C-alpha positions in Angstrom: 109.4 132.6 84.8 113.2 132.5 84.7 115.1 132.9 81.4 118.2 131.2 80.0 120.0 133.2 77.3 122.1 131.3 74.9 123.9 132.4 71.7 123.0 130.2 68.7 126.1 131.2 66.7 129.8 131.7 67.2 129.3 134.3 69.8 128.7 138.1 69.6 125.0 137.8 68.6 123.9 140.3 71.3 123.5 138.4 74.5 124.6 141.4 76.6 121.9 143.7 75.0 119.3 141.0 75.6 120.1 140.4 79.2 120.3 144.2 79.8 116.8 144.5 78.3 115.4 141.7 80.5 116.9 143.4 83.6 115.5 146.8 82.6 111.9 145.6 82.1 111.3 144.2 85.6 113.3 143.6 88.8 115.5 140.6 88.2 116.7 138.9 91.4 120.1 138.0 89.8 122.0 137.2 86.6 123.6 133.7 86.9 126.7 133.1 84.8 126.9 129.4 83.9 129.8 128.9 81.5 133.0 130.5 80.2 135.1 133.0 82.0 136.9 136.3 81.5 137.1 135.8 77.8 133.4 136.7 77.4 132.7 140.1 75.7 129.1 141.1 76.1 128.6 144.7 75.0 126.0 146.9 76.6 125.3 150.5 75.6 123.1 152.6 77.7 120.6 155.2 76.2 122.8 158.0 77.6 125.9 156.6 75.7 127.8 154.7 78.4 129.4 151.5 77.1 130.8 148.5 79.0 132.0 145.1 77.8 130.8 142.6 80.3 133.1 139.6 80.9 132.3 138.1 84.2 129.8 140.4 85.7 126.3 139.9 84.6 125.0 142.2 81.8 122.4 143.6 84.1 124.8 145.2 86.5 124.2 148.8 85.2 120.7 148.3 86.5 122.0 147.2 89.9 121.2 143.6 89.3 123.4 141.2 91.3 125.5 138.6 89.7 126.1 135.0 90.8 129.1 133.2 89.3 128.2 129.5 89.4 130.6 126.6 89.8 130.6 126.3 86.0 132.3 129.6 85.6 136.1 129.9 85.3 136.8 133.0 87.7 139.6 135.3 87.0 140.0 137.7 90.0 142.5 140.0 88.3 140.2 140.5 85.4 137.3 141.0 87.7 139.1 143.7 89.5 139.7 145.6 86.2 136.1 145.1 85.2 134.9 146.4 88.5 137.1 149.6 88.1 135.4 150.3 84.8 131.9 149.8 86.2 132.8 152.1 89.0 133.9 154.8 86.4 130.4 154.3 84.8 128.6 155.1 88.1 128.1 151.6 89.6 128.7 151.9 93.3 131.0 149.2 94.7 130.4 146.6 91.9 132.1 143.8 93.8 129.4 144.0 96.5 126.9 142.9 93.8 128.9 139.7 93.2 128.4 136.3 94.8 130.8 133.5 93.7 130.5 129.7 94.2 133.3 128.4 96.2 133.8 125.5 93.9 134.4 127.5 90.8 137.9 127.1 89.2 140.3 130.0 89.3 142.0 131.3 86.2 145.5 132.5 87.0 148.3 134.3 85.2 150.0 131.0 84.9 147.0 129.6 82.9 147.1 132.7 80.6 150.8 132.5 80.0 150.6 128.8 79.2 147.7 129.5 76.8 149.6 132.1 74.9 152.7 129.9 74.6 150.7 127.0 73.2 148.9 129.3 70.7 152.2 130.8 69.5 153.7 127.3 69.1 150.8 126.4 66.7 152.0 128.9 64.2 149.7 128.9 61.2 147.4 126.3 62.8 146.2 128.6 65.6 142.7 127.8 67.0 141.7 131.4 67.6 142.1 131.4 71.4 141.4 134.5 73.3 144.8 134.1 75.1 143.2 134.4 78.6 143.8 130.9 79.9 140.3 129.5 79.6 141.3 126.2 78.0 144.3 125.8 80.3 142.1 126.3 83.3 139.6 123.7 82.2 142.3 121.2 81.2 144.2 121.5 84.4 141.1 121.1 86.5 140.3 117.9 84.6 143.9 116.6 84.8 144.4 117.6 88.5 141.0 117.9 90.2 142.3 117.8 93.6 145.1 120.4 93.0 143.3 122.8 90.8 142.9 126.2 92.6 139.3 127.1 93.3 137.6 130.1 94.6 137.1 128.6 98.1 140.9 128.3 98.3 141.3 132.1 98.4 140.4 132.1 102.1 143.2 129.8 103.0 146.6 131.3 102.2 148.7 128.1 102.8 146.4 126.0 100.7 146.3 128.6 97.9 150.1 129.0 97.9 150.5 125.2 97.6 148.1 124.9 94.7 149.4 127.9 92.8 153.0 126.7 93.2 152.1 123.3 91.9 150.3 124.8 89.0 153.2 127.1 88.1 155.7 124.3 88.4 153.8 121.8 86.4 153.2 124.2 83.5 156.8 125.5 83.7 158.1 121.9 83.5 156.1 121.4 80.4 156.5 124.8 78.6 159.5 126.4 80.1 159.6 129.5 82.3 156.2 131.3 82.3 156.1 135.1 82.0 153.9 135.6 85.1 154.1 137.2 88.6 155.3 135.4 91.7 153.0 133.1 93.4 152.9 135.3 96.6 151.7 138.2 94.6 148.9 136.2 93.1 147.9 134.9 96.5 147.6 138.4 97.8 145.4 139.6 95.0 143.2 136.5 95.2 142.8 136.9 99.0 141.7 140.5 98.5 139.2 139.4 95.9 137.7 136.8 98.4 137.3 139.6 101.0 135.5 141.9 98.5 132.9 139.4 97.2 130.4 137.0 98.8 131.3 133.4 98.6 128.5 130.9 98.5 127.8 127.2 98.2 124.9 124.8 98.2 121.5 126.4 98.6 122.3 129.9 97.3 120.7 129.5 93.9 117.6 127.9 95.4 117.1 131.0 97.5 117.6 133.3 94.3 115.0 131.2 92.4 112.5 131.6 95.3 113.0 135.4 95.1 113.1 135.4 91.3 112.9 135.9 88.4 116.5 134.9 87.5 118.3 135.4 84.2 120.9 132.8 83.2 123.5 134.4 80.9 125.5 132.2 78.7 128.9 133.0 77.1 130.2 132.4 73.6 128.0 130.4 71.2 126.6 126.9 70.6 128.6 126.7 67.4 131.8 126.9 69.6 130.6 124.3 72.1 133.3 121.9 73.4 131.5 118.8 72.1 129.0 120.1 69.5 131.2 122.8 67.9 133.4 122.5 64.8 136.5 121.0 66.3 139.2 122.1 66.8 137.9 125.7 66.5 135.9 125.4 69.8 136.1 126.4 73.4 136.7 124.4 76.6 133.2 125.1 77.7 129.6 123.8 77.4 127.8 126.7 75.6 124.4 125.1 75.3 121.6 125.3 77.9 122.9 122.2 79.7 124.8 123.8 82.6 121.9 126.2 83.4 119.5 123.3 83.3 121.6 121.3 85.6 121.8 124.2 88.1 118.0 124.7 87.9 117.4 121.0 88.5 119.8 120.9 91.5 118.0 124.0 93.0 114.5 122.5 92.5 113.6 124.6 89.5 113.7 122.2 86.6 111.4 123.2 83.8 110.8 126.7 85.1 112.9 128.7 82.6 112.3 129.9 79.1 115.1 128.8 76.7 115.9 131.9 74.7 118.2 131.6 71.7 119.9 134.7 70.4 120.9 135.3 66.7 121.9 138.2 64.6 120.4 139.0 61.2 123.9 138.1 59.9 126.4 135.6 61.0 129.9 136.5 62.5 132.8 134.9 64.2 136.2 135.7 65.6 139.3 134.0 64.2 139.8 130.8 62.2 137.3 128.1 61.5 134.2 127.5 59.3 132.1 130.5 58.2 130.3 129.2 55.2 128.5 132.4 54.4 131.5 134.7 54.8 131.4 137.8 52.6 134.2 140.3 53.0 132.0 143.0 51.5 129.6 142.8 54.4 132.4 143.8 56.8 132.6 147.1 55.0 128.9 147.7 54.9 128.3 146.6 58.5 131.1 148.0 60.5 131.5 146.6 64.0 132.1 149.3 66.7 132.9 146.9 69.6 134.6 143.9 67.8 137.7 143.9 65.7 140.9 142.1 65.1 142.3 140.5 68.2 146.0 139.6 68.8 145.1 136.1 69.9 141.6 135.6 68.3 142.4 136.9 64.9 140.1 138.8 62.6 136.4 139.5 63.2 134.6 138.0 60.2 131.2 138.6 58.7 128.8 136.5 56.6 125.2 136.3 55.6 122.7 134.6 57.9 123.5 130.9 58.0 120.2 129.1 58.6 121.9 125.7 58.3 124.4 126.3 61.0 121.9 128.0 63.3 119.4 125.2 62.9 122.1 122.8 63.8 122.8 124.8 66.9 119.0 124.7 67.9 119.0 120.9 67.5 122.2 120.1 69.4 121.1 122.3 72.4 117.8 120.5 72.6 115.6 123.1 71.0 114.6 126.7 72.1 111.4 128.0 73.4 111.8 131.4 71.7 114.3 133.6 69.8 115.8 137.0 70.3 116.7 138.5 66.9 119.3 141.3 67.0 120.6 143.8 64.5 117.3 144.1 62.7 118.4 147.5 61.5 121.2 145.9 59.4 119.0 144.9 56.4 118.1 148.4 55.7 121.7 149.5 55.8 122.8 146.5 53.7 120.2 145.7 51.0 122.2 142.7 49.8 121.9 140.8 53.1 120.6 137.3 52.5 119.8 134.0 54.3 121.6 130.9 53.3 119.0 128.0 53.4 121.3 125.2 52.1 125.0 124.4 51.3 126.7 122.7 48.4 128.8 120.3 50.4 130.7 117.1 49.3 128.9 117.2 46.0 125.5 117.4 47.4 122.9 119.8 48.6 122.8 120.0 52.4 119.9 121.6 54.2 120.7 120.0 57.6 123.9 119.2 59.4 124.2 115.9 61.2 123.8 116.3 65.0 125.3 113.3 66.9 125.6 112.5 70.5 128.4 114.5 72.3 131.9 113.1 72.8 133.1 112.1 69.3 135.6 114.8 68.4 136.7 112.8 65.4 133.2 113.1 63.9 133.2 116.9 64.7 136.6 117.3 63.0 135.3 115.5 59.9 132.3 117.9 59.9 134.6 120.8 60.2 136.6 119.7 57.2 133.4 119.4 55.2 132.3 122.9 56.2 135.6 124.4 55.2 134.9 123.4 51.6 131.1 124.0 51.7 129.5 127.0 49.9 125.9 128.5 50.1 123.7 127.0 47.5 120.1 128.1 48.2 119.4 131.7 49.2 116.5 133.6 50.6 116.3 137.4 50.4 113.7 138.9 52.8 114.6 142.5 51.7 115.0 145.6 53.9 111.8 145.1 56.0 112.8 144.1 59.6 109.4 142.4 60.1 110.1 140.2 57.1 113.5 139.3 58.5 112.2 138.5 61.9 109.5 136.2 60.3 112.1 134.6 58.0 114.5 133.9 60.9 111.7 132.5 63.1 110.6 130.2 60.3 114.1 129.0 59.4 114.7 128.0 63.0 111.1 126.8 63.7 110.7 129.0 66.8 108.7 132.1 67.8 110.6 135.4 68.0 110.2 136.9 71.5 112.6 139.9 71.4 113.6 142.1 68.4 116.6 144.4 68.6 117.0 147.5 66.3 119.9 149.1 67.9 122.6 148.9 70.7 120.6 149.9 73.8 117.8 148.2 75.8 115.5 151.0 74.6 116.0 149.5 71.0 114.9 146.1 72.0 111.2 145.3 71.6 109.6 142.4 73.6 106.8 141.0 71.5 105.3 139.3 74.5 104.5 142.8 75.9 102.6 144.1 72.8 98.9 143.9 72.3 99.4 142.4 68.8 101.1 139.2 70.0 100.0 136.7 72.6 102.4 134.1 74.0 101.0 130.6 74.4 103.3 128.3 76.4 101.1 125.5 77.5 103.6 122.9 76.2 106.6 125.2 76.7 107.2 125.2 73.0 106.1 128.8 72.7 103.9 130.1 69.9 103.0 133.7 68.9 99.6 134.2 67.5 
């Protein structure tokens, strides 16, 4: 069975460690990236102490698992080159040879990144918490100028690439002023080198991967940041639910063949501004974050108690999950005061469930955001220090079985309950139940 890995929070729940574990357990034909771009930060730590923050490469790369960047990815060749250099330093031989990229994927360029940073600076105190890497600009430009937006396939045609890069630079410069970015010719040279170093693919590639399977689909960011279902305007220009992966599977003849795996921490975190109803500054001191911190563009890394209301909302808007991966199960023992928020005090009433409407109404999402900014936890659950109690409580709160449990940073610290004699996975109706 294939697996789709999606973060049910604001990102940083441990998708990298989960994908790394899946790729360590059995030969995985490929990791498929199906949203986001170079702003992703999926941390993987090996048992021998090596660490890499995966952005565009799949988080199984340290096991030699190939990566396929689908057409839903926003591909940044310059950032890929830097990531490949670090993987090489960690002992991965020729990382770019493990990479296949859909020709139709949009390119993120230095012009997108420069425009992104100029807009974020102009917002002043109303910043959205952007990563400053041009993700939103790439998506917006591709929507506004679909025929002119530079794509991976353009990298093999220098005249076409120069024309599209020039148009992009000029349009953004006309709107924002001179962009602090390299000349178009330099970008074209780098992008052409990228195209020569990787394999470019189109229709039919994913179907062949699925036939050779299993395949792991690795999502970026989190459902609570989704472009349509997240808490506007503190969201991403990306579909962070299972939707893109399910579209790719259906197109390749594999509809219904993947386990939908939702990832959550035992506590809720987010980067930068936006709602975090359970935020508790004391937790940041008790649960230090070795691989996440204050970012120049994102802002502070914030920590709160487990938010069952927000995570249940994420489960609902992404169409449900088959199973959960619960990470940071070592945290309750280190932080005895860690709790689960079961309900909010919001708009003068007790709220146990957030409204989940159809996608497309950003006004509705902005109103929900305003309510969440004033909401406070009202009903608490305290499972204690026992990780088993926490795993059971999280599963019950989200009405889903727990498949993977993580007690530390490496794949050796992740236990797959489907592999133990004490748990049997029953998936006759794809809902998934552990007995």
